[in-house]
N, C-alpha and C positions, 0 to 999 in steps of 0.2 A: 853781405860779404864785401869787403873792401879789397880791391886788387890794384896793384900798380905794376906796370910793365916798362922796362927800359931796354937799352941795347945789351949786347952780350948774353942774350937768352936768359935774362933775369926776370922772374915774375915773383912778386911777393904778395901773398894774400893773407888777410887776417879777418876773422869773423868778430864783429864787435860784441857778440854775445846777446844782442837784443833780438827779441822775437815778438811778432805780433800774434795775438791770440786769434784763432780762427773761430767763426761762429758755427761751423758745421759740427764741431766736436769729434771729427774723424782723426784729428792729429793729436798725438800725445807729447807735444813739445813742452819742455819744461825750461824755465829760465833759471838755471841753477848756477849761473855765472861761469859755466865751463865754456871757454872759447877755444876755437881751433886756430892755430897759427901755423901756416904752411908756407914753404918757400921753395922756389925752383932756382937753382944757381947753375948755369952752364949745362942745362939738361939733366941735372940731378935733383931729386926730390928730397926735401928735408921737413921733418916735424919739429917745430920750435915750441919750447915750454911757455913762452910769454911774449909780450909785445916787444920788449927790449931785445930779445934774441932775434925776433923777426926783423927788427930795424937793422940790426947788425948784418943779418943775412942780406938785406937789401943793399947794404954797403959792401958786398962781396966778402963777408966773413961769416961762414955758416958754422963756426966752431961751437956755438952755443946751441946748435940744433942737432937732432938725431937723423942720420941718413937713412932713407927708406928706398932702396934700389928697386923694390917691387912696384913702386909707384912712379918711376921715372917717365913712363909713357904719358903721364899727366902733364909733363913739362914741355911737350912738343908744341 
């Protein structure tokens, strides 16, 4: 997971989608190219559909992302 933090309570995180296979076989991770793009802007949590929307959120524009107030506590 790649995370960047800056002033004004901004944290932008994006998962590159890469995973390493474990030798134990206990994990059921699949590399199906589904990445997670999450952004915190001024204490508010957002789910972003793609890297472009995440980048815009990192530039203080979360209009391309979906607000998830139930996860605001992750932005502290």
